[in-house]
MIVEXPA-815005 format. One record per atom (N, C-alpha, C, CB): x, y, z. Coordinates in pm, whole numbers, padded with zeros to 5 digits, always signed. Glycine has a CB too. Example, Ala and Ser with C-alpha at 12.3 -4.5 7.8 and 13.67 -1.06 7.14 Angstrom:
<sites>
+01319-00569+00780+01230-00450+00780+01320-00330+00780+01131-00447+00905+01285-00225+00708+01367-00106+00714+01290+00003+00787+01408-00060+00572
</sites>
This chain:
<sites>
+07025+06465+13904+06977+06418+14033+07033+06280+14061+06822+06417+14038+07051+06248+14190+07099+06116+14231+06979+06031+14275+07204+06128+14345+06974+05909+14228+06865+05818+14262+06911+05718+14366+06813+05747+14138+06821+05682+14458+06846+05572+14550+06868+05445+14467+06728+05554+14652+06958+05358+14509+06982+05235+14431+06855+05155+14401+07078+05146+14505+06761+05153+14496+06637+05078+14471+06555+05146+14361+06554+05066+14600+06553+05280+14357+06480+05351+14253+06546+05327+14117+06474+05501+14284+06679+05330+14113+06749+05303+13987+06720+05161+13940+06901+05323+14004+06717+05065+14034+06686+04926+13999+06543+04915+13945+06703+04833+14121+06450+04986+14008+06311+04984+13964+06297+05042+13824+06223+05062+14062+06365+05154+13798+06358+05216+13666+06417+05125+13560+06429+05350+13666+06530+05061+13592+06590+04967+13498+06497+04850+13469+06724+04916+13552+06429+04803+13572+06337+04689+13556+06224+04726+13461+06280+04646+13693+06164+04843+13481+06055+04888+13395+06104+04909+13251+05995+05018+13449+06214+04982+13237+06261+05023+13104+06323+04907+13028+06361+05136+13117+06413+04833+13094+06489+04730+13024+06418+04594+13025+06626+04716+13085+06372+04551+13143+06317+04416+13154+06174+04406+13102+06322+04369+13297+06089+04505+13134+05951+04495+13089+05933+04548+12947+05860+04570+13183+05994+04664+12915+05970+04725+12784+06087+04710+12688+05939+04871+12801+06192+04641+12728+06298+04596+12636+06354+04708+12551+06245+04487+12546+06374+04826+12610+06429+04939+12536+06570+04904+12490+06430+05068+12623+06597+04931+12363+06728+04898+12305+06791+05023+12245+06715+04788+12199+06914+05012+12204+06991+05125+12153+06921+05191+12036+07130+05080+12111+06912+05323+12043+06855+05401+11934+06706+05419+11938+06891+05340+11808+06635+05351+12028+06490+05363+12030+06447+05496+12092+06428+05247+12108+06339+05551+12038+06281+05675+12087+06181+05642+12198+06213+05755+11972+06204+05697+12318+06120+05667+12434+06055+05796+12483+06202+05599+12548+05924+05802+12475+05846+05916+12522+05798+05889+12663+05727+05945+12428+05822+05984+12753+05773+05976+12892+05675+06091+12911+05892+05983+12996+05547+06059+12930+05447+06164+12955+05423+06174+13104+05315+06134+12879+05421+06297+13153+05403+06322+13296+05315+06445+13314+05540+06340+13367+05244+06449+13426+05168+06569+13460+05234+06637+13579+05019+06534+13491+05174+06746+13622+05238+06831+13722+05246+06767+13859+05164+06960+13733+05181+06652+13879+05187+06585+14010+05303+06488+14020+05058+06511+14036+05369+06455+13909+05473+06353+13910+05602+06408+13969+05498+06300+13767+05661+06333+14061+05785+06375+14124+05898+06379+14022+05822+06280+14240+05978+06486+14028+06086+06502+13932+06188+06388+13942+06156+06636+13954+06210+06336+14064+06310+06231+14076+06263+06101+14011+06343+06206+14223+06133+06082+13999+06080+05966+13926+06107+05983+13777+05929+05949+13953+06077+06102+13724+06104+06128+13583+06252+06111+13553+06058+06269+13543+06337+06169+13638+06481+06162+13616+06530+06018+13619+06554+06245+13720+06477+05937+13710+06520+05797+13719+06489+05723+13590+06452+05728+13837+06372+05749+13530+06337+05682+13405+06423+05733+13289+06189+05703+13374+06450+05864+13285+06537+05917+13181+06675+05852+13188+06550+06070+13194+06729+05843+13309+06861+05781+13325+06860+05634+13285+06909+05794+13470+06751+05565+13315+06741+05424+13276+06738+05409+13124+06616+05361+13338+06666+05497+13055+06663+05494+12909+06802+05519+12853+06563+05598+12855+06873+05615+12911+07008+05646+12864+07103+05528+12886+07062+05769+12936+07084+05455+12996+07168+05338+13020+07145+05229+12915+07143+05282+13159+07027+05231+12853+06998+05136+12744+07036+05194+12608+06849+05100+12745+07098+05313+12608+07135+05383+12484+07013+05423+12402+07226+05296+12399+06900+05442+12472+06780+05493+12407+06780+05644+12403+06657+05443+12479+06677+05700+12339+06665+05845+12322+06539+05893+12393+06662+05884+12171+06554+05945+12517+06436+05983+12593+06385+06123+12557+06468+05977+12740+06254+06140+12567+06190+06270+12553+06081+06279+12659+06131+06291+12410+06083+06384+12740+05982+06403+12845+05881+06508+12799+06049+06447+12979+05752+06472+12805+05643+06565+12775+05567+06591+12904+05548+06508+12663+05576+06716+12954+05512+06754+13080+05393+06845+13050+05613+06825+13176+05278+06812+13106+05156+06889+13080+05073+06895+13207+05074+06826+12963+04975+06987+13214+04885+06991+13331+04811+06859+13348+04785+07106+13317+04773+06829+13470+04697+06707+13498+04566+06707+13421+04670+06693+13649+04537+06594+13356+04412+06582+13280+04292+06577+13375+04415+06456+13190+04180+06638+13337+04062+06630+13423+03990+06497+13414+03966+06741+13388+04010+06426+13303+03946+06296+13281+04047+06203+13214+03817+06310+13193+04015+06075+13211+04098+05979+13141+04033+05941+13009+04122+05854+13228+04111+05870+12927+04056+05814+12805+04000+05918+12710+03951+05718+12839+03889+05883+12643+03831+05968+12541+03787+06104+12590+03715+05900+12480+03749+06116+12716+03707+06246+12769+03823+06343+12782+03640+06229+12903+03947+06293+12773+04063+06381+12782+04099+06445+12649+04182+06304+12835+04038+06400+12540+04078+06446+12407+04082+06598+12392+03985+06390+12306+03984+06674+12441+03988+06820+12421+04105+06888+12494+03858+06881+12467+04170+06819+12585+04274+06879+12668+04415+06840+12623+04254+06840+12813+04426+06763+12515+04555+06712+12468+04594+06784+12339+04549+06559+12446+04716+06837+12335+04762+06912+12220+04804+06825+12103+04875+06998+12260+04804+06885+11983+04843+06813+11863+04989+06768+11868+04820+06900+11740+05074+06847+11937+05216+06812+11942+05238+06678+12012+05295+06922+12014+05160+06650+12118+05173+06520+12185+05119+06409+12095+05098+06522+12319+05011+06438+12023+04958+06339+11930+05059+06300+11825+04833+06392+11864+05138+06397+11779+05242+06366+11681+05354+06284+11742+05299+06494+11621+05388+06313+11868+05499+06244+11934+05469+06097+11960+05533+06312+12064+05347+06065+11997+05319+05927+12038+05329+05830+11921+05181+05917+12100+05290+05872+11801+05295+05781+11687+05438+05767+11634+05203+05829+11575+05528+05857+11676+05668+05852+11633+05759+05793+11739+05716+05989+11596+05701+05732+11842+05779+05676+11952+05779+05524+11947+05724+05724+12088+05893+05466+11983+05901+05320+11994+05842+05271+12125+06047+05274+11982+05863+05349+12232+05808+05318+12364+05747+05445+12421+05918+05260+12459+05631+05431+12482+05562+05543+12546+05529+05499+12689+05431+05586+12466+05599+05560+12785+05572+05533+12926+05486+05647+12980+05706+05519+13008+05363+05615+13014+05264+05715+13054+05253+05719+13206+05125+05685+12990+05310+05823+13266+05301+05842+13410+05176+05919+13450+05424+05914+13461+05105+05974+13355+04992+06063+13385+04879+05987+13455+04939+06126+13256+04815+06057+13546+04695+06003+13612+04599+06120+13638+04733+05929+13747+04483+06122+13572+04429+06025+13480+04521+06001+13359+04293+06070+13432+04507+05881+13301+04599+05836+13198+04541+05855+13057+04634+05691+13220+04628+05836+12957+04589+05857+12817+04527+05735+12753+04708+05900+12737+04538+05617+12813+04483+05496+12752+04336+05514+12722+04504+05374+12845+04295+05479+12600+04157+05496+12558+04128+05627+12488+04068+05483+12675+04228+05716+12483+04209+05846+12420+04233+05838+12269+04303+05950+12482+04207+05949+12202+04227+05954+12057+04373+05931+12020+04180+06088+12002+04466+05996+12095+04607+05980+12060+04657+05840+12095+04691+06085+12133+04602+05779+12198+04639+05641+12231+04592+05547+12121+04578+05599+12366+04469+05566+12074+04419+05484+11964+04508+05498+11841+04274+05522+11930+04549+05623+11811+04634+05646+11694+04769+05576+11709+04655+05797+11672+04826+05581+11829+04955+05515+11853+04942+05364+11836+05008+05548+11993+04833+05306+11884+04816+05161+11872+04792+05121+11726+04698+05115+11959+04719+05204+11652+04689+05171+11513+04812+05184+11424+04578+05261+11461+04907+05272+11464+05029+05290+11385+05122+05169+11395+05102+05415+11429+05102+05084+11496+05176+04958+11512+05326+04979+11525+05147+04867+11395+05367+05088+11589+05508+05109+11621+05530+05112+11772+05558+05238+11556+05439+05172+11843+05460+05209+11983+05428+05094+12079+05376+05330+12019+05513+05080+12181+05484+04993+12296+05444+05086+12411+05609+04902+12335+05317+05082+12449+05261+05176+12546+05257+05113+12685+05121+05221+12504+05309+05184+12784+05305+05139+12922+05212+05226+13005+05444+05139+12983+05103+05168+13053+05012+05238+13143+05070+05226+13284+04864+05180+13136+05157+05320+13320+05226+05318+13449+05149+05401+13552+05370+05372+13433+05114+05524+13518+05024+05610+13597+05063+05620+13744+04883+05558+13586+05190+05646+13769+05240+05668+13904+05302+05806+13912+05343+05559+13944+05277+05876+14022+05342+06005+14044+05448+05997+14152+05239+06111+14081+05456+05887+14224+05543+05871+14340+05662+05782+14308+05465+05814+14457+05782+05833+14332+05902+05751+14314+05901+05633+14410+06029+05836+14336+05848+05652+14531+05842+05542+14628+05753+05428+14578+05791+05594+14763+05645+05462+14509+05558+05358+14453+05630+05280+14345+05429+05419+14397+05703+05348+14256+05779+05276+14154+05883+05186+14219+05848+05375+14057+05949+05236+14324+06048+05154+14397+05985+05025+14446+06107+05232+14516+05867+05035+14506+05805+04915+14562+05758+04819+14451+05686+04954+14651+05695+04873+14347+05634+04787+14246+05736+04721+14153+05537+04866+14164+05852+04788+14133+05951+04734+14041+06086+04704+14106+05971+04829+13929+06117+04769+14217+06248+04753+14277+06252+04678+14407+06307+04884+14297+06135+04646+14464+06129+04579+14594+06061+04444+14585+06055+04666+14695+06080+04376+14470+06015+04248+14448+06106+04162+14362+05875+04266+14382+06095+04031+14379+06160+03936+14289+06077+03938+14160+06170+03790+14352+06118+04020+14063+06035+04046+13945+06007+03921+13863+06101+04150+13858+06107+03836+13833+06076+03713+13758+05973+03624+13829+06203+03634+13734+05983+03615+13962+05886+03533+14036+05747+03595+14031+05931+03516+14183+05739+03729+14036+05611+03798+14024+05546+03766+13889+05629+03951+14039+05625+03770+13783+05572+03739+13650+05532+03593+13639+05676+03773+13543+05609+03503+13699+05575+03360+13696+05434+03339+13752+05678+03277+13777+05407+03397+13868+05274+03379+13928+05168+03451+13847+05273+03430+14073+05198+03575+13803+05100+03653+13727+05055+03577+13603+05159+03790+13687+05149+03522+13529+05116+03452+13405+05042+03321+13436+05244+03423+13324+05085+03249+13539+05019+03123+13573+04876+03147+13621+05099+03049+13681+04855+03253+13701+04720+03281+13748+04632+03327+13632+04722+03388+13858+04689+03407+13540+04614+03447+13422+04568+03324+13343+04700+03538+13332+04655+03227+13327+04619+03105+13253+04511+03026+13327+04743+03017+13232+04517+03025+13461+04413+02959+13540+04278+03027+13517+04450+02962+13690+04278+03161+13516+04154+03235+13493+04103+03211+13352+04176+03386+13518+04193+03213+13254+04153+03192+13114+04087+03055+13096+04274+03204+13020+04140+02953+13164+04086+02818+13152+03950+02805+13219+04182+02717+13212+03915+02900+13306+03789+02893+13380+03676+02970+13311+03808+02947+13520+03699+03021+13190+03595+03095+13118+03467+03012+13110+03642+03132+12976+03354+03078+13139+03225+03009+13141+03182+02964+13278+03228+02893+13052+03275+02961+13374+03241+02924+13510+03191+03046+13589+03362+02860+13580+03131+03019+13703+03083+03127+13790+03191+03168+13889+02956+03083+13865+03214+03296+13899+03305+03351+13999+03222+03426+14103+03412+03446+13934+03273+03425+14226+03204+03495+14335+03309+03557+14425+03112+03398+14416+03280+03679+14473+03368+03736+14574+03287+03808+14679+03470+03831+14509+03343+03809+14800+03282+03875+14915+03390+03960+14982+03220+03770+15016+03349+04039+15081+03447+04111+15163+03386+04138+15300+03490+04245+15094+03468+04167+15402+03416+04189+15536+03320+04307+15546+03530+04210+15630+03327+04401+15451+03239+04519+15456+03099+04490+15404+03300+04632+15378+03076+04370+15347+02942+04334+15303+02926+04301+15157+02852+04443+15335+03033+04299+15081+03026+04259+14941+02985+04113+14928+03160+04283+14871+02899+04085+14832+02865+03947+14796+02807+03952+14655+02763+03882+14899+02889+03913+14557+02850+03926+14417+02902+03807+14339+02902+04059+14357+02829+03769+14235+02871+03659+14148+02851+03700+14002+02793+03529+14181+02927+03633+13914+02917+03662+13771+02976+03545+13693+02991+03795+13735+02947+03541+13565+03006+03440+13477+03134+03494+13418+02906+03397+13365+03241+03416+13425+03370+03458+13372+03370+03454+13219+03481+03370+13427+03415+03565+13160+03437+03572+13016+03584+03538+12987+03399+03713+12960+03621+03534+12860+03760+03510+12824+03847+03627+12867+03773+03485+12672+03975+03603+12884+04070+03708+12923+04092+03800+12803+04205+03646+12972+04075+03931+12825+04085+04028+12716+04229+04071+12690+04000+04150+12747+04302+04102+12795+04441+04145+12783+04529+04041+12852+04464+04287+12845+04618+03979+12777+04698+03871+12833+04838+03920+12868+04707+03754+12735+04885+03882+12984+05017+03921+13033+05127+03843+12962+05027+03900+13185+05222+03915+12908+05342+03854+12851+05459+03881+12944+05371+03908+12707+05565+03804+12929+05681+03823+13017+05749+03956+12992+05781+03709+12999+05742+04008+12870+05796+04140+12840+05716+04199+12725+05948+04133+12804+05726+04330+12709+05655+04400+12602+05758+04440+12497+05577+04526+12657+05782+04353+12402+05882+04377+12299+05822+04391+12160+05983+04266+12299+05689+04400+12153+05619+04419+12027+05519+04533+12044+05549+04288+11981+05479+04599+11934+05381+04708+11947+05255+04662+12018+05345+04763+11809+05204+04749+12102+05086+04718+12182+05095+04786+12316+05069+04567+12200+05018+04739+12412+05017+04803+12542+05038+04702+12653+04887+04878+12563+05087+04754+12765+05112+04668+12881+05085+04750+13007+05258+04612+12880+05064+04680+13115+05036+04744+13244+05136+04696+13349+04890+04713+13290+05129+04753+13467+05217+04717+13577+05178+04577+13627+05209+04822+13693+05271+04481+13634+05237+04349+13686+05194+04356+13833+05357+04254+13671+05127+04250+13878+05087+04242+14018+04937+04242+14039+05145+04355+14092+04859+04240+13931+04713+04229+13940+04663+04158+13816+04646+04369+13955+04559+04080+13830+04499+04010+13717+04351+04042+13710+04521+03858+13727+04307+04083+13591+04166+04115+13572+04084+03988+13550+04148+04210+13453+03961+03991+13600+03861+03888+13575+03747+03958+13503+03813+03817+13709+03717+03912+13382+03622+03982+13297+03486+03912+13304+03672+03988+13150+03380+03986+13339+03248+03923+13346+03180+03919+13210+03159+03996+13446+03106+03813+13184+03015+03813+13071+02917+03928+13092+02941+03675+13055+02893+04003+12989+02809+04122+12999+02674+04089+13061+02789+04186+12861+02633+04171+13156+02503+04163+13224+02487+04036+13308+02393+04169+13122+02599+03974+13347+02589+03853+13430+02617+03881+13577+02686+03748+13380+02640+04007+13615+02683+04041+13751+02560+04063+13840+02773+04167+13750+02553+03987+13950+02439+03997+14041+02489+04002+14185+02341+03876+14021+02434+04096+14262+02469+04108+14403+02503+04250+14442+02584+04016+14437+02579+04265+14550+02616+04398+14599+02768+04403+14620+02541+04431+14733+02822+04521+14594+02965+04546+14607+02983+04668+14695+03033+04566+14466+03060+04653+14801+03084+04764+14893+03226+04812+14871+03063+04721+15043+03240+04933+14819+03372+04987+14786+03419+05083+14896+03370+05058+14649+03551+05080+14920+03610+05162+15025+03705+05268+14972+03683+05076+15123+03731+05264+14842+03807+05368+14772+03747+05381+14634+03962+05335+14766+03770+05496+14569+03702+05524+14443+03790+05612+14354+03566+05591+14469+03794+05577+14226+03852+05664+14124+03742+05697+14024+03975+05596+14055+03692+05819+14031+03596+05865+13931+03651+05993+13868+03454+05890+13993+03631+06108+13933+03692+06233+13888+03823+06259+13961+03595+06351+13910+03850+06180+14063+03978+06178+14134+03986+06044+14205+03991+06298+14236+04102+06013+14263+04116+05890+14340+04130+05924+14486+04237+05808+14291+04054+05856+14574+04063+05881+14718+04001+05765+14795+03994+06014+14756+04047+05749+14921+03977+05662+15015+03844+05728+15049+04062+05637+15144+03739+05647+15062+03607+05700+15094+03589+05712+15245+03497+05612+15034+03538+05825+15290+03513+05838+15434+03390+05759+15476+03496+05985+15473+03300+05729+15381+03187+05640+15404+03176+05545+15285+03054+05721+15425+03174+05414+15306+03168+05321+15192+03044+05343+15106+03170+05178+15242+03056+05305+14979+02945+05311+14884+02909+05169+14844+02981+05397+14759+02780+05138+14841+02730+05008+14796+02679+05020+14654+02620+04956+14890+02728+04932+14568+02682+04922+14429+02595+04797+14419+02803+04917+14327+02472+04812+14373+02383+04697+14355+02369+04668+14206+02243+04725+14420+02372+04539+14174+02365+04498+14035+02268+04384+14017+02502+04459+13983+02183+04396+13914+02097+04287+13870+02122+04271+13721+01944+04316+13901+02240+04222+13689+02287+04219+13552+02365+04346+13522+02171+04203+13454+02297+04459+13523+02359+04590+13511+02349+04662+13645+02293+04674+13398+02419+04773+13660+02415+04847+13786+02275+04905+13805+02523+04961+13788+02212+04869+13917+02075+04913+13942+02068+05028+14040+01992+04799+13993+02169+05042+14129+02165+05150+14227+02302+05167+14290+02058+05123+14335+02329+05289+14337+02444+05315+14423+02391+05381+14549+02553+05404+14352+02437+05333+14665+02379+05375+14792+02488+05408+14893+02286+05267+14847+02450+05490+14993+02543+05525+15099+02641+05628+15051+02616+05402+15150+02760+05631+15113+02863+05724+15070+02839+05865+15119+02873+05724+14921+02945+05943+15124+02934+06084+15157+02868+06158+15042+03072+06144+15190+02798+06269+15069+02725+06339+14963+02810+06375+14842+02663+06463+15018+02934+06426+14867+03018+06467+14755+03065+06347+14674+03139+06546+14806+03086+06232+14740+03134+06113+14670+03023+06050+14586+03188+06011+14770+02905+06040+14640+02797+05977+14565+02758+06062+14446+02675+05954+14656+02769+06195+14458+02735+06283+14346+02834+06269+14232+02729+06428+14392+02965+06269+14263+03064+06258+14156+03063+06118+14095+03205+06292+14210+03038+06016+14175+03031+05879+14125+02913+05863+14030+03020+05779+14241+02799+05919+14067+02682+05913+13981+02711+05981+13847+02561+05979+14050+02774+06100+13851+02809+06170+13727+02900+06084+13640+02876+06304+13758+03002+06025+13703+03100+05947+13627+03037+05823+13564+03215+05905+13718+02951+05754+13639+02886+05635+13584+02798+05670+13464+02803+05566+13692+02725+05779+13476+02634+05817+13366+02713+05862+13244+02538+05928+13412+02825+05931+13263+02912+05964+13150+02969+05837+13088+03025+06058+13194+03016+05748+13175+03087+05628+13128+02996+05532+13054+03152+05557+13245+02870+05527+13089+02779+05433+13024+02755+05469+12879+02647+05427+13099+02770+05597+12845+02742+05643+12709+02594+05655+12678+02804+05550+12612+02509+05620+12776+02364+05623+12754+02290+05698+12864+02311+05481+12744+02366+05755+12958+02302+05833+13064+02249+05750+13179+02192+05911+13007+02266+05615+13174+02224+05533+13288+02348+05495+13369+02147+05406+13241+02332+05405+13465+02444+05371+13552+02539+05269+13490+02392+05317+13683+02499+05207+13380+02591+05124+13304+02614+04986+13363+02721+05193+13293+02730+04932+13332+02761+04794+13367+02909+04782+13404+02726+04699+13252+02955+04658+13417+03091+04631+13466+03182+04587+13352+03088+04524+13576+03309+04632+13360+03411+04595+13262+03497+04482+13315+03497+04716+13226+03542+04499+13440+03634+04400+13497+03627+04399+13649+03779+04428+13451+03672+04289+13706+03709+04279+13846+03856+04239+13847+03618+04174+13925+03922+04243+13962+04064+04209+13965+04100+04136+14093+04150+04335+13949+04218+04076+14089+04283+04022+14208+04423+04083+14213+04288+03865+14206+04451+04161+14318+04583+04218+14340+04665+04126+14428+04573+04358+14402+04797+04110+14394+04880+04014+14468+05026+04057+14478+04872+03876+14402+05056+04184+14458+05196+04228+14461+05246+04229+14605+05211+04369+14397+05352+04153+14636+05393+04140+14777+05452+04267+14838+05495+04030+14789+05494+04364+14756+05554+04486+14809+05458+04605+14806+05678+04519+14733+05339+04588+14750+05245+04700+14740+05195+04741+14877+05126+04663+14650+05171+04869+14893+05118+04925+15017+04996+05011+14987+05227+05008+15091+04904+05023+15081+04784+05104+15063+04821+05250+15090+04668+05057+15159+04828+05330+14984+04873+05469+14996+04758+05567+15009+04956+05506+14877+04643+05534+14952+04532+05629+14947+04551+05736+14842+04514+05693+15080+04665+05734+14770+04695+05837+14670+04737+05777+14536+04805+05928+14721+04803+05662+14538+04854+05600+14415+04762+05484+14377+05002+05551+14433+04667+05512+14288+04567+05412+14250+04632+05285+14197+04472+05470+14146+04731+05299+14109+04792+05183+14046+04860+05093+14148+04894+05228+13941+04919+05151+14252+04978+05068+14357+04870+05008+14446+05075+05150+14441+04772+05087+14484+04671+05040+14580+04594+04919+14528+04573+05152+14612+04568+04913+14397+04489+04801+14346+04574+04676+14325+04422+04839+14215+04703+04685+14356+04791+04568+14355+04819+04517+14495+04922+04600+14285+04763+04581+14595+04772+04534+14733+04715+04392+14741+04697+04631+14831+04781+04299+14808+04729+04162+14814+04585+04156+14863+04817+04078+14904+04500+04090+14785+04360+04072+14820+04268+04181+14773+04348+04060+14964+04321+04284+14707+04239+04395+14660+04165+04358+14532+04325+04520+14639+04048+04420+14512+03970+04401+14391+03932+04538+14337+03842+04314+14418+03978+04570+14216+03940+04694+14148+03827+04663+14051+04063+04757+14073+03715+04732+14069+03595+04707+13990+03582+04817+13886+03468+04700+14080+03603+04782+13758+03596+04880+13649+03456+04884+13590+03698+04847+13541+03409+05004+13566+03274+05025+13513+03280+05121+13395+03179+05080+13623+03180+05112+13306+03175+05204+13193+03218+05139+13064+03260+05323+13219+03298+05211+12985+03347+05162+12857+03493+05123+12871+03329+05268+12746+03535+05009+12817+03673+04962+12837+03776+05042+12760+03684+04818+12798+03887+05076+12827+03992+05155+12763+04074+05073+12665+04084+05214+12867+04063+04938+12667+04142+04857+12573+04071+04844+12437+04167+04718+12633+03953+04903+12421+03887+04906+12292+03894+05047+12235+03740+04860+12304+03908+05058+12102+03918+05189+12038+03799+05276+12077+03926+05174+11885+03829+05398+12122+03725+05491+12162+03671+05469+12302+03613+05483+12066+03724+05369+12372+03676+05340+12506+03743+05425+12611+03696+05195+12539+03721+05391+12736+03785+05463+12846+03719+05593+12881+03926+05489+12813+03590+05606+12853+03521+05731+12880+03502+05748+13032+03384+05736+12807+03611+05786+13096+03618+05811+13239+03634+05685+13323+03495+05883+13283+03586+05570+13276+03614+05439+13336+03630+05446+13488+03739+05380+13274+03522+05476+13562+03537+05479+13707+03571+05341+13764+03410+05530+13772+03649+05341+13871+03689+05217+13939+03659+05229+14088+03840+05186+13916+03594+05128+14143+03578+05117+14287+03673+05013+14341+03434+05084+14324+03712+05025+14466+03811+04937+14525+03752+04864+14646+03937+05015+14566+03762+04731+14642+03722+04644+14753+03849+04590+14817+03628+04527+14705+03855+04592+14950+03971+04542+15023+03941+04406+15085+04014+04642+15132+04045+04323+15096+04038+04196+15170+03928+04104+15116+04014+04222+15318+03926+04086+14985+03822+04002+14926+03847+03854+14951+03813+04028+14777+03739+03778+14958+03741+03633+14945+03689+03603+14806+03655+03562+15058+03755+03511+14736+03727+03488+14595+03715+03340+14565+03835+03552+14507+03613+03304+14490+03594+03168+14440+03585+03172+14288+03467+03103+14502+03651+03081+14222+03637+03064+14078+03592+02921+14055+03771+03094+14001+03469+02907+14012+03409+02775+14007+03402+02718+14147+03488+02680+13914+03452+02598+14167+03450+02534+14299+03578+02559+14378+03430+02385+14284+03669+02637+14324+03799+02659+14388+03798+02791+14464+03912+02657+14284+03827+02787+14594+03844+02912+14668+03989+02958+14651+03808+02894+14819+04003+03079+14599+04135+03136+14572+04184+03221+14688+04130+03220+14445+04094+03298+14750+04131+03391+14856+04037+03378+14974+04132+03536+14805+04093+03399+15093+04014+03405+15216+04048+03537+15284+04042+03282+15311+03959+03636+15269+03980+03771+15324+04119+03824+15289+03960+03770+15476+04152+03812+15161+04276+03866+15109+04393+03771+15107+04313+03983+15187+04387+03662+15179+04497+03566+15186+04480+03458+15079+04503+03501+15327+04587+03433+15003+04583+03333+14897+04580+03193+14958+04706+03348+14803+04485+03110+14912+04475+02973+14963+04464+02869+14851+04356+02961+15056+04463+02909+14727+04453+02810+14621+04442+02875+14485+04335+02718+14645+04445+02796+14380+04446+02650+14377+04582+02591+14416+04407+02600+14238+04585+02465+14456+04711+02405+14501+04822+02410+14397+04688+02262+14540+04785+02406+14269+04886+02406+14163+04964+02538+14156+04821+02379+14028+04911+02644+14216+04978+02774+14213+05041+02813+14347+04880+02881+14172+05028+02727+14446+05076+02761+14580+05226+02788+14583+05042+02650+14677+05304+02704+14517+05449+02721+14519+05490+02849+14447+05518+02600+14454+05424+02881+14336+05456+03005+14265+05420+03127+14348+05382+03010+14130+05308+03120+14419+05269+03232+14506+05371+03249+14618+05128+03210+14564+05414+03139+14676+05509+03145+14787+05645+03196+14741+05524+03007+14852+05678+03178+14613+05809+03221+14561+05818+03371+14544+05837+03153+14428+05704+03439+14537+05709+03585+14530+05758+03639+14663+05570+03645+14494+05847+03733+14660+05904+03784+14785+05931+03934+14773+06034+03708+14821+05911+04005+14882+05945+04146+14890+06095+04159+14916+05862+04217+15001+06163+04241+14833+06306+04267+14852+06323+04385+14946+06377+04295+14717+06410+04370+15043+06431+04476+15142+06563+04551+15120+06429+04418+15281+06645+04505+15026+06775+04570+15003+06760+04692+14911+06875+04470+14941
</sites>
């Protein structure tokens, strides 16, 4: 297949610049039946250009992510992941947090990429339509700003009625400029803010949801929290029912559970697709709210539902970072934010 130059550039950026694939390395690409063939082909060609050895594993779409996917994953894939130098996971729901993911991380050979995109156009935008070094410069600097604010109070609101505050915990997963050592990495363009457990108070109005599937909500859902999630309200009947099921599964205790992370999305080329969760939560000003058990801990990721807030205003301590999605501070990061640019070529 022939790839558009921007798609080839995006694939090279992911394979060579982020995951540092080198000659002779074994690269596993996992995909489900929703992934476009031209996306798979672009990544295979990029691996070959690095003189790597690609292997594509195609399987039916998983019904759940993380640990709940274990009964649906074959032993052959489990054997492949621990024997791979790089594992690029296009599947959505994804394998992070599953038994085979835990085994790959414990073997200390594999560099795992939680890519989870089925659209070649999304990969083009996230990796091929941005000044990638400038994106990383801001991502790393903002991560360091958040890390230094541990112990302070964060607050975010949105035009739909969100108003919630929490105490910032330390950063759990830190962004590196490249993934050249065993471990896991995600798509740049969003930074997680981790709350101290049971410190979240207020209401969150979500306009998109990933529980048993990802979709824009036809009626927003309000999540109320008094330390832990106390209620979910509103929403269409089918959405509130599946969300309730997912939260109770994810908590591990049959209740509505608590929060894992909040985020700030800032990718200048991201677009709201309504279909590509990984791209949508990198839309400037977006906040992805993770609930349940964390996928970055062994045995975690038990469905890990995520709600999406659009156009957030965000404060960290006394510093206002966002005003309805627009970046306004801190002043020390203004130049780095301005240096990020969408590439149109």
